[in-house]
Every structure is written in C-alpha cells, then in structure tokens.
N, C-alpha and C positions, 0 to 999 in steps of 0.2 A: 405200258412199256417204260422201263426205267433203267437208265444207264448214265453214268457221269461223263461219257464220251459222246459228244453230239454226232460225230461221224458214224459211230456204231448205230446210234438211234435212228438217224435219217436213212441209213442203208437198210436196216431191218424193216422200218415202217414202209418204205417203198416196196420192198419185197412182199410184205404181208398184204398190202392193199391191192396187189395185183389180183388177188383172189377175192371175188365179189362176196364170198361167204364171210369175210372178215371185215371188221370195222375197228379201227384204232380210236379209242374214245379219249385217251389222254396220254401225255408223255411227261415223264419226270426226270430230273437230273441229279437228285440225291435221294437217299433212303427215306428221310422223314417226309418229304413231299410225296414219294411213292406210296407210303403207308396211308397217308391222309387221303390220297386219291382212291386207293383200294377201299378204304372204309366208307368213303362218300359214294362212290360209283358202283361198287361191288361188281366188277367186270367178271366175265366168265373165265378169262385167263389173264394173268399178270406175268409179263416177261421181265425179269429183274436180274441185274448184275449181282453176283455174290458179294463183290467188294464195292461199296459206295460210301461217300461221306455222309455223316450225320446219323446213319443207321444202315447196317449191312443187310444183305439179302437174307441171310439165315434168320436174323432177328425178325425181319418182316414175315417170313414164312411161318415162323413159330407163332407169331401174333395172329396171323390168319387162321392157323390151325387151332389155337387156344380159344378163339372166338367163334369157331365153327362157321366161319364164312365160307361160302361155296366156291370162291375164287380158286382156280387151279394155278399153281406156280410153275413157271418154266425158268430155270436158272441159266444164266449166261456166265461164262468164266473163261479166263485165259489159262487157268491152271488145270492140271490133269492128275492131281494127287488123289490117291485112293481114299485117304481120310476125309478129304473135303467132299468127295463124292458121297460117301456114306453119311456124312453130317448133313448134307443137303437133302438126301432122301429121308433121313430121320426127322428133319425139320418139317417135312410135308411136301417136298418137291415132287412135281409130277413129271418133270423132264430136266435133263442135265445136258446142256449144249456147250461145247467148246466153241469159242468165237470164230476160230479159223474155218469152221464148217457150218456155222449157224445160218448163213444166208441160204445155203443149199438145203438145209434140213428143217428150217423154221416152220414151213407150212405143214409138213408131215408131223412134226412135233406137236403143233397146236391141235391138229385133228386127232392125234393119238390120245392126248390128255383129255380132250373133250369127250372122247369115247370111254373115259375112265381107266385108261391104261397108262403105263409109264413109258417114256421114251428116253433113250440114252444115245448120245453121239457115238457113231460107229467107231471112232478112234479110241474112245474110252472103253467101250465094250472089248475091243481087240487088245488094248493095253492091259486091262485088268483081267482079261480072260474070264469074263463073267460067264456063268454057265448057260444063260438064257440066249435063245434066239441066234444061233450061229449062222453066219452067212457064207455060202460056198465061195471059194476064190477062183473057180474055174469058169470063165466067161463062155467057154465052149458049151456049157450046159444050155445056153440060149438056143443052140441048134435044135434041141429037142422040143422047143415050144412051137406051137402053130402060129401063123400070122395073127390070128385073133388074140392069142395069149400074149404075144409080143406087144400088140397094140395096147392091150389092157395094162401090161407091165409098164409101158411108157407113160400112161396116164397116172398110174400109181406113183411113178417117180416125180410127177408134177404135183403130188400132194392131194390128189382127188380121191374122194370117198367112193364107195361102191355105188351109191345113189347118183352121184355126179357122173361117174363113168357110164352108168346105165343110161342117163339122160343124153350124154354126148353120143353114145353109140346106138341109141334108140332100142335098148334091150332092158329087160327087167333087172333090177338090182340083185335079185337072187341068182340070176344067171351069171352076173359078175362075180358074186360070192363063190359060185361053183367053179368058175374059171380060176379064181384066186386059190382055191383049194387044190385044183389040178396043177396049177403052176408051182405051188409050194411042194407038192408031192414030187413033181418032176425034178425040181431043184434040190430036193432032199433037205428042206429047211422047215423049222417049226417056230411058232411064237408070233406075237402080234407085231413086233418090230422088224422081224427078219426080212419079210418080203419088201416093205418100203425101203429098207437099207440096201438090199440087193439091187433094187430098181435104181436107187440113187447112184450106187457104185458103178453100175454099167449103163447109165442113162444114155451116154453117147453111142453105145453100141446097139441101142434099141431102134434101129431103123425098121420101118414096116413096108 
C-alpha cells in the first residue's frame, strides 16, 4: 500500500483489513520506498498512487512488469483523464481506482485482479464510455430477483468471492456461480466487473 497522503493510506488499510482474506504487509509513503518494498516482499497486490514523490506509480508498474514480478498493481488517483487511464493500463495496471470511490470498491478490486481480471472504477467506465461491462441504471430490475439472488448480490457488494458466499450460505460455490449467471441474465449485463459494480451501486437497496 503506497500513497503520500497518510489519511488515504490509513482509511484504505482499515477497509482492507476488515476482510480476513487480506493482509497488509507494508505501507509506503513515497515511490522509491514502495518499489523497494515490492522488490523485497513480492506481495500479491500493490496498491499505489499514480502521483508520488521520488518515483511515480507508472514507473513502479513498468519496473514490476519489466522484471516479470507477479505482483498485481492497483492504481489510485484523483484524476479521471482518459490518457492517464490508458497509460496506467499499458504500464501493467490491473485496476484503476478513483480515490473518491476507492473505499467502497477496494475489496472488489483486489479480488478481481487476484482472479486475473482488470477492474476499473465505475465513474471511469461511465465517463469514458468503455465498451466493457455495462451496468443497468434501472434499480427496478431488482424486483425480478428472488430473495436468494438478492442475498447473494448483497454479499457480492461486500466484495466476497463465490467460495466465500457459498461458505456463508452453506451452499456449494458452483451453486453460487449459477446464481451469479442467472442474476446477470436477469439484469441484462455481461462481463467480470459488471455484476460487482451493479451490486455496489445498489447496495443500499439490497434488503433481504
């Protein structure tokens, strides 16, 4: 976890550590320190600010990529420029999170990149009109879901994987996967990010 704003770091660390599946192994407050920690510790995921003193996030990501380290990079930024987004993805970024939504999306983003997929903040996807994973805007679609599907969608909004949801509900994870497929079909959405983003967007309406 690397960011030159201590308040940002402490808030994200607290949110991440609420999930027992995650362990924050180090915190850095400048880019050079972050890169040294990544090289030494080789974490599964590194969450880094795009703009940091001594070494910026894009340089760190390129170094990780050039050295074939397996650490996945999640970028944090205050900016929503299209060029910056594409530069981050080309540098090897696994996720691109805008700071104003990072607290709500960080758990889902980590699990998404750990599964080998990319995650992009919902605001960025909407602003850039990226073709991937559209999220329906009609919360009325929730009425078409069964109570079990709504319960699963609420757990997805909490950033839980299919296996974790299966354990919580005492059902096989493949049953959860089937529910996810049915939910996506009912909502008319496709793509690995679309369902978690829909769940986050309508989390407050997912009463069971």
